[in-house]
N, C-alpha and C positions, 0 to 999 in steps of 0.2 A: 679424620672426619669422612662421613659418607657423602658421596657426590649427590647433590640435590637432583631429584628426578622430575621435578615439576616442569611443566611446559612454560615457555615464555608467553607473554600476552599474545604476540603475533602467532606463535605456534598453536596456541589454544584456539584462537579465532579461526585459523585455517582448518584445524581439526574439526571444529564445530560445523563449519561450512561443509566439509566433506561428509560429515555424519548426516546432516540435513539433506544434502544432495543424494546421498545413498538411499535414504528413506524415500525421497521423492521418486527416484528411479525405480526402486522396487515396487512402489505403489502403482506407478504407471504401467509397469510390466504386468502386474497382477490384474489391472483394470483393462488391459488390452490397448493401452495408449502409448504413443511415442513420448519419451521423456522431453523432447523438444517442444511438446505442446503445453508444457507447464513452466512458467517462469518463477524464479525466486526473487521476491522483493525483500530487501533488507530494511526493516523498520528501525530507523536510526535515532529515535527519540532519546535525548540526553547523551548520545554518543559523540565524542569529540572528533573533529575532522581527521586528525592523524590516525585515529582508530578506524574510521570509515575507510581511509585510504588503504589500510592493510587488506580489507576485504575486496576493495576494487582492484588492487594490484594482484589479488589471488584469482581474479577473473570474473568477479561479480559486476554487473552493469546496470542494476536497477535498485534505487534507494527510495524510501518514502519517509517524509517528515510529517509529524502531527501538528506542529505549531509553526506559524509563519515567522515568529520571532527567531526560532532556531534556524530556519532557512536563511534568514538575513544574517545572523551571527556567523554562520559557517560559509557564507557565499564566497568571501575573498579567499579563504583557505582551500576551497574546493572548485573554484571557477575554471581551473585548467585541467581538472580531472574529467575524463571522458566517461560519463554515465548518464542514464536516464533518471530524471527526478520527478517523482509523483508526490502530490499532497494527499495524505490519507486521513487527516483529522477533521474534526468539525470546523467548518470555515464560516467565520462571521462575515457579514456583507461589507463591513468597514475594513476588512483585510484583503479584499479581492485584488486591489491594485498591486499590492506587494506579492500576493500568492502567485499571480500569473507572471510576475517577473522571474520567479525562480523555478516554477513547476512547468513540466510539459503536459501534465495530465492532472486534473482534479478528480479524485476518486470518490468524493463525498458530496456530490450534488443531491440534495434531498428536499428541496422546496423551490417554489417558483420565484420567490423573492431573490434567492441566491442566483438562480439561473439568469434572471433578468439583469441583475447587477453585473454578472460576468459578461453577459452579452453587450451591455452598454459600454463597459470598459474595453472589451475586445473590438467593438466597432470603432471606438475612438483611436485605438492603436492599429486598426486595419489589419487584423489577424484573426485566426481561428484557434481553437484549443480542443484537445481531446478531453472528454469527461466520462465518468462512470456515474450511474445513478445508485446512491446508497439506499438500501432497503433494510428496514428493521424486521428481519424475518423471524426473530425470536419474540417479538411483541413485548419486549421488556420495557417498562416505563422508564423514561429518562435517558434512554439510549438514542443516539443519533440514527437517522434514517427514516425514510417515509414508510408508512404502513403498507403492507402488500396490497391491500384493497384500494389504495389511493394511487398506486404507481401509474396506471394507465391514464388517469386524468392528468397527472403531472406530465407525462410524456406528450399528451396532446397539446398542453400549454407550451412545452419546450420546443416542439417540432418546428414552429416558425422561426426560431432563433438560430439563424444560419451560421453564426459564429461558433456554435457549440457542436462539436462532432461527438455524438454519443457512440462510445466504443463497447459498452456493456454495462455490467452491474457489479456492485460490491455489497458485502454484508459482513457484519461481525456476528458470528454464531453465538448461540446460547453459552453462557459461562458455566460450563459443567465439565468435570473431569471425565465423564463417560461420553466418549465420542459418538456413540450410537444415539444419545439424546440430542446431540448437536446435528445429526444427519438431516432431520427434517428441515432445518434452516437452509442447508445447502441445496436440498432437493427443491425447496420453494424458490430459491433464487434462479436455479436452472429453468424451472418451469415458467417463471416470470419472464426471463429472457426469451424463451422459445415462443411464448404467447405474444410478447411485444413485437417480435419479428413477424409472426404470423399475421398480426393485425396491421402490419405496415407502419407501426409507430416508431420504429427504429430501423436503420439500414440492416440489410442481410449480414453485413460484416461486423455487426455489433455483438461479437461473440465472447468478449471478455467476461470472465467470472472471477472476481477477486474475492477469494474466501478461503478460510483455513489458516491455522497458525501451527506452531510446533506440536501442540497436543493433539490436533485432529487433522493434520495434513493428509493422512492416508484416506480418511473418510471424504475429505473435500475433493481429493483427486478422483476418487471413485464416482463422485457426483458431478464431475465435469469442471472442476476448478482449472483456470488457466493462469492464475497468479496466486502464489502462496506468500503470505506476509509473516516473516519471522524476525524477531528482534533479540530478546534476552537469551534465547537458546543458542545464539551465535556470539553475542557480545557480552553476555553475563548479566547479572542482576542490574536493573536500571538504578542509576544513582539519583540522589535528590537534586533539587534545583541548585542548592548551594554547592554540592559536589560537582555538578555539571559545569558551573562557572569556573570552579577551581581547575577541573580537568581541562576545560577549554583554554584557560590562561596558560596552563603548563604546556599544552600542545602547541599553542602559538609561540611560546618561548622556545620550545625545541625546534620549531620550524625555522627560527631565525638563527640557530647555531650554525 
């Protein structure tokens, strides 16, 4: 019999990380930026804790969850793992209490009702939290994020909420295989950040631009991205909800062996 040459799950994940890291480094060098200026965020939607641990043990330190329920499900398994945790999905106001329990940054603040609910809860807990303002730069209907033309009014409303530390902006670019068609979305986010700083609506250190995924990370880096969000290109195709619960149960069982 021929020896099987396929990589193990762990080896494949590490290989995928190295591939993405290589692309990020090359893009930074071409854009005249230092690779340390751009962080890789692992989008871990539907990924089981034991799989996430493989990436963290390989040196990754930033993960992002899309759903509060998944944050809660994975908390016990990952509570002793040293990494930064961001919330990157659409956040409902009734999930704020749970979200701020698990996340160190909310990347998807896009309306005053959410900002006020976060502020109220954080006041109660006597703490502050980093947030990014999510902007719908592609203007696609149904997509989360505030319209670019409404960003500055939102910032004026948020500015008095001293529990929210605005660190920058986030966008999900146009869904298109042609990265050049996505570029204007990234340009718009950078210009929005720069204008917000110029107007004094956010602090000078609100430099974060969370934008770009595996298909367009080079373009995002060229346009100033400081956080690239990558999920399936590292962990493989996302599983269904049913598969996720099975995968999670199996990982929990393995952890107890």
